[in-house]
C-alpha positions as CSV (number, residue, x, y, z in Angstrom):
1,X,0.1,0.0,0.1
2,X,2.9,2.3,0.9
3,X,4.2,1.9,-2.5
4,X,0.9,2.4,-4.3
5,X,0.6,5.9,-2.3
6,X,4.3,6.6,-3.6
7,X,2.7,6.6,-7.2
8,X,0.2,9.1,-6.8
9,X,2.7,12.1,-7.1
10,X,4.2,10.7,-10.2
11,X,0.5,10.4,-11.6
12,X,0.0,14.0,-10.5
13,X,3.1,15.1,-12.3
14,X,2.3,13.2,-15.3
15,X,-1.2,14.5,-15.4
16,X,0.2,18.0,-15.3
17,X,2.8,17.2,-18.4
18,X,0.0,15.6,-20.2
19,X,-2.2,18.5,-20.4
20,X,0.7,20.8,-21.4
21,X,2.4,18.9,-23.9
22,X,0.0,16.2,-25.3
23,X,1.7,13.4,-23.9
24,X,0.4,10.5,-22.3
25,X,2.7,10.4,-19.3
26,X,4.4,7.4,-20.0
27,X,8.0,9.0,-20.1
28,X,7.2,9.5,-16.1
29,X,5.3,6.2,-15.6
30,X,8.0,3.8,-17.0
31,X,10.9,5.0,-14.9
32,X,9.1,5.2,-11.8
33,X,7.5,1.9,-12.0
34,X,10.8,0.3,-13.3
35,X,12.4,2.0,-10.0
36,X,9.7,0.8,-7.7
37,X,9.8,-2.7,-8.9
38,X,13.4,-2.8,-8.7
39,X,13.6,-1.6,-5.1
40,X,10.7,-3.8,-3.8
41,X,11.6,-7.0,-6.0
42,X,8.1,-7.2,-7.0
43,X,8.5,-9.0,-10.3
44,X,11.4,-11.4,-11.8
45,X,14.2,-9.2,-12.9
46,X,14.0,-10.3,-16.5
47,X,10.1,-9.4,-16.5
48,X,10.2,-5.7,-14.6
49,X,10.6,-3.9,-17.5
50,X,7.9,-5.7,-19.5
51,X,5.5,-4.8,-16.5
52,X,6.4,-1.2,-16.1
53,X,6.0,-0.8,-19.9
54,X,2.4,-2.5,-20.0
55,X,1.3,-0.9,-16.7
56,X,2.4,2.3,-18.0
57,X,0.1,2.0,-21.0
58,X,-2.8,1.2,-18.8
59,X,-2.0,4.5,-16.5
60,X,-1.8,6.5,-20.1
61,X,-5.1,5.3,-21.0
62,X,-6.5,6.9,-17.9
63,X,-4.4,10.0,-18.4
64,X,-5.2,10.4,-22.2
65,X,-8.9,10.1,-21.5
66,X,-8.4,13.1,-18.8
67,X,-6.5,15.1,-20.9
68,X,-8.7,14.6,-23.8
69,X,-11.6,15.6,-22.0
70,X,-9.7,18.9,-20.8
71,X,-8.7,19.6,-24.4
72,X,-12.1,18.9,-25.8
73,X,-13.4,21.7,-23.3
74,X,-10.7,24.1,-24.8
75,X,-11.8,23.0,-28.1
76,X,-8.4,22.0,-29.3
77,X,-8.7,19.0,-30.8
78,X,-8.7,18.2,-34.7
79,X,-10.9,15.3,-34.9
80,X,-10.5,14.6,-38.6
81,X,-6.8,14.0,-37.8
82,X,-7.6,11.8,-35.0
83,X,-9.8,9.7,-37.4
84,X,-6.9,9.3,-40.1
85,X,-4.5,8.4,-37.5
86,X,-6.6,6.2,-35.2
87,X,-6.6,2.7,-36.9
88,X,-2.7,2.8,-37.8
89,X,-2.1,3.8,-34.1
90,X,-4.4,0.9,-32.7
91,X,-2.6,-1.5,-35.1
92,X,0.8,-0.2,-34.4
93,X,0.4,-0.6,-30.7
94,X,-0.5,-4.0,-30.9
95,X,2.4,-5.0,-33.4
96,X,4.6,-2.9,-30.6
97,X,3.3,-4.9,-27.6
98,X,3.8,-8.2,-29.4
99,X,7.5,-7.3,-30.4
100,X,8.0,-6.2,-26.9
101,X,7.1,-9.3,-25.3
102,X,9.5,-10.9,-27.2
103,X,12.6,-8.6,-26.6
104,X,15.1,-8.9,-23.4
105,X,14.4,-6.6,-20.6
106,X,18.0,-4.7,-21.0
107,X,17.1,-4.2,-24.7
108,X,13.9,-2.5,-23.8
109,X,15.6,-0.5,-20.9
110,X,18.4,0.9,-23.0
111,X,15.7,1.8,-25.8
112,X,13.7,3.8,-23.4
113,X,16.4,5.5,-22.0
114,X,17.8,6.3,-25.2
115,X,14.4,7.5,-26.3
116,X,14.1,10.1,-23.6
117,X,17.3,11.3,-24.2
118,X,16.5,12.0,-27.8
119,X,13.2,13.6,-26.8
120,X,15.0,15.8,-24.2
121,X,17.6,16.9,-27.2
122,X,14.7,17.8,-29.6
123,X,12.9,19.7,-26.7
124,X,16.0,21.9,-26.1
125,X,16.5,22.2,-29.7
126,X,12.9,23.9,-29.9
127,X,11.2,24.3,-33.3
128,X,11.5,21.9,-36.3
129,X,10.7,21.7,-40.1
130,X,7.3,22.5,-41.5
131,X,5.3,21.0,-44.3
132,X,5.7,22.6,-47.7
133,X,2.9,22.1,-50.4
134,X,-0.5,20.0,-50.0
135,X,-2.0,18.1,-47.3
136,X,-0.7,14.7,-47.1
137,X,-3.4,11.9,-48.2
138,X,-5.0,9.1,-45.9
139,X,-2.5,6.5,-46.7
140,X,0.5,9.0,-45.2
141,X,-1.5,9.2,-42.0
142,X,-2.2,5.3,-41.8
143,X,1.3,4.7,-42.2
144,X,2.5,7.4,-40.0
145,X,-0.1,6.3,-37.1
146,X,1.1,2.7,-37.5
147,X,4.7,4.0,-36.9
148,X,3.8,5.9,-34.2
149,X,1.8,3.2,-32.4
150,X,4.6,0.7,-32.8
151,X,7.1,2.8,-31.2
152,X,4.8,3.9,-28.6
153,X,4.0,0.6,-27.4
154,X,7.3,-0.7,-27.3
155,X,8.3,2.3,-25.0
156,X,5.2,2.1,-23.0
157,X,4.1,6.0,-23.9
158,X,1.3,7.6,-25.4
159,X,2.9,8.8,-28.6
160,X,2.7,12.5,-27.9
161,X,6.5,12.9,-28.2
162,X,5.9,11.6,-31.8
163,X,2.4,13.0,-32.5
164,X,3.0,16.4,-31.8
165,X,6.2,17.1,-33.8
166,X,4.4,15.3,-36.8
167,X,1.3,17.6,-36.5
168,X,3.6,20.7,-36.1
169,X,5.3,19.7,-39.3
170,X,1.8,19.4,-40.9
171,X,1.3,23.1,-39.8
172,X,-1.3,22.4,-37.3
173,X,-1.0,25.0,-34.5
174,X,0.8,23.9,-31.5
175,X,-2.2,24.4,-29.0
176,X,-4.2,22.3,-31.4
177,X,-1.4,19.8,-32.1
178,X,-1.2,19.3,-28.1
179,X,-4.9,18.6,-27.9
180,X,-5.2,16.3,-31.0
181,X,-2.2,14.4,-29.6
182,X,-4.0,13.6,-26.4
183,X,-6.9,12.3,-28.1
184,X,-4.5,10.1,-30.3
185,X,-3.1,8.6,-27.1
186,X,-6.3,6.7,-26.5
187,X,-6.2,4.2,-29.3
188,X,-2.6,3.6,-28.6
189,X,-3.3,2.9,-24.9
190,X,-6.1,0.8,-25.5
191,X,-4.5,-1.3,-27.8
192,X,-1.1,-1.4,-26.4
193,X,-2.5,-2.2,-22.9
194,X,-4.6,-5.0,-24.5
195,X,-1.5,-6.5,-26.2
196,X,0.8,-6.5,-23.1
197,X,-2.3,-8.2,-21.0
198,X,-2.6,-10.9,-23.7
199,X,0.9,-11.8,-24.6
200,X,2.1,-11.5,-21.1
201,X,-0.1,-14.2,-19.9
202,X,2.5,-16.9,-21.0
203,X,5.1,-15.3,-18.7
204,X,2.9,-14.4,-15.8
205,X,-0.2,-16.8,-16.0
206,X,-1.4,-15.8,-12.7
207,X,-1.4,-12.0,-13.1
208,X,-3.0,-9.9,-15.5
209,X,-0.2,-10.5,-18.0
210,X,2.4,-7.5,-18.0
211,X,-0.1,-5.3,-16.3
212,X,-0.3,-4.1,-12.5
213,X,-3.6,-2.8,-12.2
214,X,-3.4,-1.2,-8.9
215,X,-0.4,0.6,-10.0
216,X,-2.5,1.9,-12.9
217,X,-5.1,2.9,-10.6
218,X,-2.6,5.0,-8.4
219,X,-0.9,6.6,-11.3
220,X,-4.2,7.6,-13.0
221,X,-5.9,9.0,-9.8
222,X,-3.4,11.9,-9.8
223,X,-3.3,12.1,-13.6
224,X,-7.1,12.7,-13.5
225,X,-6.9,15.4,-11.0
226,X,-4.1,17.3,-13.1
227,X,-4.5,16.9,-16.4
228,X,-7.3,19.7,-16.8
229,X,-4.9,22.1,-15.1
230,X,-2.3,21.4,-17.6
231,X,-4.6,21.7,-20.6
232,X,-5.6,25.1,-19.2
233,X,-2.1,26.4,-18.7
234,X,-1.3,25.0,-22.3
235,X,-3.4,27.6,-24.0
236,X,-2.4,30.4,-21.5
237,X,1.4,30.1,-20.6
238,X,4.7,30.4,-22.6
239,X,6.2,27.3,-22.5
240,X,9.6,27.7,-23.5
241,X,11.1,27.6,-19.8
242,X,8.5,24.5,-19.2
243,X,9.9,22.6,-22.3
244,X,13.6,23.2,-20.9
245,X,12.7,21.9,-17.3
246,X,11.2,18.8,-18.7
247,X,13.9,18.2,-21.3
248,X,16.4,18.4,-18.2
249,X,14.4,15.8,-16.4
250,X,14.4,13.5,-19.4
251,X,18.0,13.6,-19.8
252,X,18.7,12.6,-16.1
253,X,16.1,9.9,-16.1
254,X,17.2,8.5,-19.6
255,X,20.9,8.7,-18.9
256,X,20.5,6.6,-15.7
257,X,18.3,3.9,-17.6
258,X,21.1,3.7,-20.4
259,X,24.0,3.5,-17.7
260,X,22.3,0.9,-15.4
């Protein structure tokens, strides 16, 4: 129970970050869960990262729903884009969960750590490229969604760190890119968590696969409370300083996972 209470502050932070940046919170959830499982010896060492990833996606679903609701109230979701990306995101998330269930924990840990460092560098760099010419067709969005879903499930994240830059490249205003990304996190989390549940049953037959339901609820409780505040701040505050602070946090956490 004490361990579950320790997860609530992580959920509060993830909810705020989710509302601000359109991410699902997995960049915070995964290292917190992995550290908690390592300290407590809760799961076999070779499965701790798998459970952290699957549980993160379950918590991301709660976070994304809370963030989606908040951004819908703000009117910052591009629903046609969500529909274009949705099927690809779900299919990719199922594929990513299947691949992750067959990978060694060390590869998953280092891959996640490296990804966090790359995201941090991108955040520190600031702006990016912009689309020139016509809006991409449905095939492009389906392929992009599949790629984002696959990578997101492999890393236990909601995909916002990939979706927001993609939408910014497609000339979607930043506040609407953040809101749309929050909505896109839902199909990723649903399909990804289902995949970790199904393919994890062979390794942990007496559990909910690679899902830790109590940890999901503890993280989600904090996220539900804070996500609306983050969404309000996203349309009111200059986010350059917040982006840099979040980048430093990701560099510290990602570097530790890489060097462990």
